[in-house]
N, C-alpha and C positions, 0 to 999 in steps of 0.2 A: 119054155120061153123065159120064165122068171130065173131059172137056174143059169141060163146063158147070160142074162143081164147082170146077175150077182157076180158070176165069174168074171165077166168083162170089167165091172167096176172094180173088183179086187185086183185084177191084173193092172188096171190103170193106176190105181192107188199105189201098188207096188213099184211100178215103173217111175212114178213121180217121186217117191221116197228114195229111189235109187240114184236119181240124178246128182245129188250133192256128192256122192261117193265117186263120181267121175273126176272131180276136181281134187286130185291127190298129189301131194308133195312127197318126194323121197330124198333123203339126205343121209350122209354118214355122220353119226354123232361123234363127240369128243372121245368116247371110249371105243370107237371103231364099229359100233353096231349100226345097222341100217334102220332108219326111223321112217315111218309113214304117218302122214297126217293130212287133213284137209285144210289145215292152217299153215302159213309159211314158216320155215324154220326160224329159230331164234337168231337175233342179230349177231351173235358170235360165230355163226357157221359161215365158213368161207365159201366163195362161189364154186371152187373146185370140188367141194364136198356135196354140193347139191347135185344129185344124180338125175332127178327129173322134176319138172314143174308143170302145172297145168297150163294149157294154152288159153289165150284170151277168149276163144270161142267157147271152150269148156267152162270157163268161169262165168261167161254171160248166160250160158244154158243152166248152170247150177244155181246161180244167184236167185232167180225168181222162186225156184222150188224150195230153197233153204231159207227164205226170207225171215221166217219166224225163229230160226234157231241161232244160237250164239256163233256157230260156225260160219253163218252167212256174213257176219261182219268181217271175219277173217278173210273169206273169199273176196269180199268187196275191197278190203285193204290190199290183197294181193293183186287185184285187177288194177288198182290205182298205181301200185308199184311197177306193174308190168307195162302200163301204157305211158310211153314217154310224152305223148302229145298232151295228155291231161296234166302231167307233171310240169311240162313247159308252161302251160296256161296258168297253173297255180303259182309257179314262180313269178311269172310276169304280173299277175295280179298282186302278189306280195310286194313286188318292186314298185308298182304303181301306187300302192297304199303308202309305202315308205316315202316315196317322193312327195306325195300329197301332204303327208304329215310334216315333212321337212319344210315344204313351201309355207304351210300354215304357221309353223314355228317361226320362220323368217319374217313373215308378215306381222306377227304379234311382236317380235323383237324390234322391227322398224317402227311400229306404232308407239311402242314404249319409249324408244329413243327420241322420237319426235315430241311426245309428251314431256319427257325429261327436259329436252332443250327449251320448250316453251315455259315450263315451270321455273326453270333457272333464270330465264330472261325476266319473268314476271318478279322473281325475288330481287334481282339486281335493280329493276326499275323501282320497286317499293323501297328498297334500302337506300336509293339515291336521295330520298327526301324531296324529290320533285313533286310539285303540286299535281294531283291527279283527280280526274272526275270520271263518273260513269253515268249511264242512263238507268233510271230505276224502272219499276214496273209500270208506272203511269206515263212514262216517256219523258220525264223530267230529268234534266241534268243536275247531278249532286256531286259536290266536291267531297272527297274522302277526308274524314276527320281522323284523329289518332286511333280511335276505337275501330272504325271501318278499315283503316290501313292494317291494324293488327290482325283483324279477322281475315283480310285478304292474304296477309303474310303467312298466317297459320295454314290456310287452304293451299297456298302455293307450296309451302314446305311439305305438307302431307302428300301432295301430288308428286313432288320430287323424290321423297322418300319411297314412295310406291313404285315409281317408274324408272329411277336412276339406279344403275348397277353400282354396287359398292366395291 
């Protein structure tokens, strides 16, 4: 009984290890020799030189058994390259990310343009010499003296320098 159990477990382990070998690529190399591998051929190999490739079903069956080996990553990459649906989803996600980044960029540019416009208007108002007042922290109205006007002018110029394109 123990012998049967041992033989059965050895046979099961052997069958599990043989699964990755089912996902084999076959192509003709640059020197004309036929190459075999569980990884896809190098990028320089043309489609007409690829003689056989693993099917998607073979790759899915081989992937769990070879998860711990470096060949598993190659098989997973081959599965991604073979499956056009996954490739389409990936491209769509990339396009959505690019569109979102562009929209964010446009929003920031619009905010900077508005801040620039307001800073320039403030500078023009301050330079006009017109009498100005503001409300302080206590809620009291105070008229800007020369020192306060200079501080406001500096603040407005700093904002204009930061937000206005040159």
